[in-house]
C-alpha positions as CSV (number, residue, x, y, z in Angstrom):
1,M,-31.7,-105.5,94.7
2,R,-34.0,-108.6,94.6
3,S,-32.3,-111.9,94.1
4,I,-34.3,-112.5,90.9
5,K,-35.9,-110.3,88.3
6,S,-38.3,-112.9,87.1
7,K,-38.9,-116.6,87.4
8,Q,-38.7,-116.9,83.6
9,R,-35.2,-115.4,83.5
10,V,-34.1,-117.9,86.2
11,A,-35.5,-120.7,84.1
12,D,-34.0,-119.5,80.8
13,H,-30.6,-118.2,82.1
14,G,-30.2,-119.3,85.7
15,E,-30.1,-115.6,86.6
16,V,-29.9,-115.1,90.4
17,F,-28.3,-112.1,92.0
18,T,-25.9,-112.3,95.0
19,P,-27.2,-110.4,98.0
20,P,-25.0,-107.4,99.1
21,W,-24.0,-109.0,102.5
22,M,-22.7,-112.0,100.7
23,V,-20.8,-109.9,98.2
24,E,-19.1,-108.1,101.0
25,A,-18.2,-111.3,102.8
26,M,-16.8,-112.9,99.6
27,L,-14.7,-109.8,98.8
28,D,-13.4,-109.7,102.3
29,L,-11.7,-113.1,101.6
30,V,-9.4,-111.1,99.2
31,K,-9.6,-107.8,101.0
32,G,-6.1,-106.7,100.2
33,E,-6.6,-107.2,96.5
34,T,-9.9,-105.3,96.5
35,E,-8.2,-102.3,98.1
36,R,-5.3,-102.3,95.7
37,I,-5.8,-99.7,92.9
38,D,-4.2,-101.6,90.1
39,S,-5.4,-105.1,90.9
40,R,-7.6,-106.6,88.1
41,F,-10.9,-108.2,88.6
42,L,-13.0,-110.1,86.0
43,E,-16.6,-111.1,86.8
44,P,-17.6,-113.7,84.1
45,A,-21.3,-113.3,84.8
46,C,-21.4,-109.8,86.1
47,G,-25.2,-109.1,85.9
48,S,-25.8,-105.5,86.8
49,G,-22.6,-105.2,88.7
50,N,-23.2,-106.4,92.3
51,F,-19.6,-107.4,92.8
52,L,-18.0,-104.8,90.5
53,V,-19.7,-101.9,92.2
54,K,-18.4,-103.0,95.6
55,I,-14.9,-103.5,94.2
56,L,-14.9,-100.0,92.5
57,R,-16.0,-98.4,95.8
58,R,-13.2,-100.1,97.7
59,K,-10.6,-99.1,95.0
60,L,-11.8,-95.5,95.1
61,T,-11.5,-95.4,98.9
62,A,-7.8,-96.5,98.3
63,V,-7.4,-93.7,95.7
64,E,-8.7,-91.1,98.2
65,L,-6.4,-92.3,101.0
66,K,-3.3,-92.3,98.8
67,Y,-3.9,-89.5,96.3
68,G,-6.6,-87.3,97.9
69,R,-4.3,-84.3,98.3
70,S,-3.5,-84.1,94.6
71,E,-6.4,-83.5,92.3
72,F,-4.4,-84.5,89.2
73,E,-3.3,-87.8,90.7
74,R,-6.7,-88.4,92.3
75,R,-8.4,-88.2,88.9
76,H,-5.9,-90.3,87.0
77,Y,-5.7,-93.0,89.6
78,A,-9.5,-93.1,89.9
79,L,-9.6,-93.8,86.2
80,L,-7.0,-96.5,86.6
81,A,-9.1,-98.1,89.3
82,L,-12.0,-98.2,86.9
83,M,-9.7,-99.5,84.1
84,C,-8.9,-102.6,86.2
85,I,-12.4,-103.8,86.5
86,Y,-13.8,-106.2,83.9
87,G,-17.1,-108.1,83.3
88,I,-18.9,-110.3,80.9
89,E,-22.7,-110.6,80.8
90,L,-25.0,-112.5,78.5
91,L,-28.2,-110.3,78.9
92,P,-28.2,-106.9,77.2
93,D,-30.2,-105.1,79.9
94,N,-27.9,-106.3,82.6
95,I,-24.7,-105.2,80.9
96,A,-26.1,-101.8,80.1
97,E,-27.1,-101.4,83.8
98,C,-23.7,-102.6,84.9
99,R,-22.0,-100.0,82.8
100,A,-24.3,-97.2,84.0
101,N,-23.9,-98.2,87.7
102,L,-20.1,-98.1,87.6
103,L,-20.0,-94.9,85.6
104,D,-22.4,-93.3,88.1
105,I,-20.1,-94.2,91.0
106,F,-17.0,-92.9,89.2
107,A,-18.7,-89.7,88.2
108,E,-20.1,-89.1,91.7
109,Y,-16.7,-89.6,93.3
110,L,-15.0,-87.1,91.0
111,S,-18.0,-84.8,90.6
112,V,-17.9,-85.0,86.8
113,D,-20.6,-85.3,84.2
114,D,-20.9,-86.1,80.5
115,S,-19.7,-82.6,79.5
116,T,-16.2,-83.5,80.8
117,E,-13.4,-85.4,79.1
118,L,-12.9,-87.6,82.2
119,Y,-16.5,-88.8,82.1
120,R,-16.3,-89.6,78.4
121,A,-13.0,-91.4,78.8
122,A,-14.5,-93.5,81.6
123,S,-17.5,-94.3,79.5
124,G,-15.3,-95.5,76.6
125,V,-13.3,-97.6,79.0
126,L,-16.4,-99.3,80.3
127,S,-17.6,-100.0,76.8
128,L,-14.5,-102.0,76.3
129,N,-14.1,-103.6,79.8
130,L,-17.7,-104.7,80.3
131,V,-18.5,-107.1,77.4
132,H,-21.9,-108.2,76.2
133,G,-21.2,-111.9,75.5
134,D,-20.9,-115.4,76.8
135,A,-18.0,-116.3,79.1
136,L,-18.4,-120.0,78.4
137,T,-18.0,-119.7,74.7
138,M,-15.6,-116.7,75.0
139,R,-17.6,-115.0,72.2
140,T,-19.4,-111.6,72.2
141,H,-23.1,-111.3,71.4
142,D,-22.2,-110.8,67.8
143,D,-20.0,-113.8,67.7
144,Q,-16.6,-112.2,67.9
145,A,-13.8,-113.5,70.1
146,I,-13.8,-111.7,73.5
147,T,-10.9,-109.4,73.7
148,F,-10.0,-107.3,76.8
149,A,-8.0,-104.1,77.0
150,E,-5.2,-104.2,79.6
151,W,-4.7,-100.6,80.8
152,G,-1.7,-99.3,82.6
153,Y,-0.9,-95.8,84.0
154,L,2.5,-94.5,82.8
155,G,2.4,-91.4,85.0
156,K,2.1,-87.8,83.9
157,G,-1.4,-88.3,82.6
158,K,-0.6,-91.0,80.1
159,F,-2.3,-94.4,79.8
160,Q,-1.1,-97.5,77.9
161,R,-3.5,-100.0,76.3
162,R,-2.7,-103.5,75.2
163,D,-5.4,-106.0,74.0
164,F,-5.5,-109.7,74.8
165,R,-7.9,-112.3,73.8
166,L,-9.7,-114.0,76.6
167,A,-9.1,-117.4,75.2
168,T,-5.3,-116.8,75.3
169,L,-5.4,-115.5,78.9
170,T,-7.3,-118.5,80.2
171,Q,-4.4,-120.7,79.1
172,S,-2.0,-119.0,81.5
173,S,-2.6,-121.4,84.4
174,M,-2.2,-124.4,82.2
175,F,1.1,-123.3,80.7
176,S,2.5,-122.1,83.9
177,A,1.6,-125.2,85.9
178,E,4.6,-126.9,87.5
179,G,5.8,-129.8,85.5
180,S,4.1,-128.7,82.3
181,L,5.9,-128.7,78.9
182,F,5.9,-124.8,78.9
183,A,6.6,-124.2,82.6
184,H,10.1,-123.0,81.9
185,L,9.0,-120.3,79.6
186,A,8.5,-116.7,80.7
187,K,4.9,-115.4,80.3
188,H,6.0,-112.9,77.7
189,E,7.2,-115.8,75.5
190,L,3.7,-117.3,75.4
191,F,1.3,-114.4,75.9
192,T,1.9,-111.4,73.7
193,P,-0.8,-108.8,73.2
194,A,-3.0,-108.9,70.1
195,K,-2.5,-105.2,69.7
196,T,-0.6,-102.4,71.5
197,Y,-1.6,-98.8,71.3
198,P,0.3,-95.5,71.7
199,P,0.2,-93.9,75.1
200,A,-2.9,-91.7,75.4
201,T,-4.1,-88.8,77.6
202,V,-7.6,-88.6,79.1
203,G,-8.5,-86.1,76.4
204,E,-7.4,-88.5,73.7
205,L,-9.3,-91.4,75.3
206,A,-12.4,-89.1,75.5
207,S,-12.3,-88.0,71.9
208,A,-11.6,-91.4,70.4
209,E,-14.2,-93.7,69.1
210,R,-13.4,-97.4,69.6
211,G,-12.4,-97.6,65.9
212,D,-10.2,-94.6,66.3
213,L,-8.4,-96.1,69.2
214,Q,-7.4,-99.0,67.0
215,E,-5.7,-96.8,64.4
216,G,-2.0,-96.8,64.8
217,A,-2.1,-99.9,66.9
218,S,0.8,-102.3,66.4
219,P,0.3,-106.1,66.4
């Protein structure tokens, strides 16, 4: 990919893309985390996914090494790997391209297409995890507070979703800093999810619209 799409976009938005060699070098600084299936990454200006694409590929390599002999586990842990990748992007064409890029990599790895539940579940996850918005204001393009879904795999084909507001999550380092007023408190005392959802299978994730996923959620 070229480092810029147009000079006007650079002038208007400061948009410059990181070259692949530099992406790899930067990810190698946290190599262990990039190769851990359930480690979470957030790119606050993700563009079309230069960093997130490389992270997903590394995670899927880890899935293959650990679960390649079990098709059931391979598929579910590949979805978990995707679930642990997050991004925010200001420009609508970039966020659409980022979602498509990650979905293509996921689909190619598992040899699935849009006729399968796994593909549709992954597409739904990406619509939640990759946000069209502004990381500086922590607002979406339609001026809603940015909220991220935290996904966990419970085993036996069940996933758990909890929603957290970005503005709350960014306070974690401040509250947990040594010597701060709240340093003695456990994280669960300060940061509770905005919503918690019932465990769901791939089929349930695939069939649910975003609004449907919110039904039955507990505050």
